[in-house]
C-alpha positions in Angstrom: 50.5 116.8 92.1 48.3 115.4 95.2 48.8 115.6 98.8 52.1 114.6 100.8 52.8 114.1 104.3 55.4 114.9 106.5 57.4 111.5 108.8 59.0 112.7 111.9 60.9 109.2 111.7 61.0 106.3 109.2 62.3 102.8 110.5 62.5 100.7 107.5 63.3 96.6 109.3 64.5 93.5 108.3 61.6 92.2 108.9 59.7 93.8 106.1 57.8 96.0 108.5 58.4 99.6 108.3 57.6 101.5 111.6 55.8 105.6 110.2 57.5 107.4 114.1 55.0 110.4 115.0 57.1 112.1 118.1 55.2 114.5 120.0 55.9 116.8 123.3 53.0 117.1 125.3 53.5 118.1 129.5 50.7 115.3 130.2 49.7 111.9 128.3 49.4 112.8 124.4 45.4 113.4 123.2 44.7 112.1 119.8 41.8 114.2 118.4 39.5 112.7 115.2 41.6 115.1 112.7 44.8 113.8 114.2 43.6 110.6 113.9 42.5 111.3 110.0 45.9 113.0 109.3 47.7 109.9 110.9 45.6 107.4 108.2 46.5 109.9 105.9 50.3 109.5 106.4 49.9 105.7 106.0 48.1 105.5 103.0 50.4 108.4 101.2 53.3 106.8 102.2 52.2 103.2 101.0 51.0 104.8 97.8 54.1 107.1 97.0 56.7 103.9 97.8 54.3 101.3 96.8 55.9 99.3 99.4 54.8 95.6 99.9 56.1 95.7 103.4 53.7 95.6 106.4 53.7 99.6 107.9 52.7 100.4 111.4 52.4 103.9 112.9 54.7 104.3 115.8 54.1 107.3 118.3 56.4 108.7 120.2 55.7 110.6 122.9 56.7 112.0 126.8 54.6 110.8 128.7 52.4 108.1 126.9 49.1 108.5 125.3 45.8 108.7 126.1 43.1 105.6 125.8 40.6 107.1 124.1 38.2 106.3 120.8 40.4 107.3 118.1 43.8 106.1 120.0 42.2 102.4 119.4 41.6 103.2 116.1 45.2 104.4 114.6 47.6 104.0 116.3 49.7 100.1 116.7 53.1 100.9 118.7 53.6 103.8 121.6 56.3 104.3 122.7 57.2 107.2 126.4 60.9 109.3 126.2 62.1 106.6 128.9 61.8 103.9 126.7 65.0 105.9 124.6 67.0 106.7 127.9 67.1 103.2 128.8 
C-alpha cells in the first residue's frame, strides 16, 4: 500500500477548486521548514493521485498569527489565513 496523507480540512468549491487546509497553532508566525514543505507537496500529490480530481488544488494554511515569509513559504503555500478571519 502506498503512502497516505492526513488532511485537516478539505473545501471542495463550486468553482472547480479544492482547498487542502492545514491548520497550525503557533504562539508566533508559523515557519515552514524544508521537511514540512515536502510534507505539503506530498499531501497535494497524494490527494490528486487518490481522487483523480481534475479540479485545481490549492494548499491553504490557517494559522494563529500568519506564516513567516521564507524560501519554503513561497514554494508551497498558496493561501494563508489567520485566526482573525475565522472570527470576523
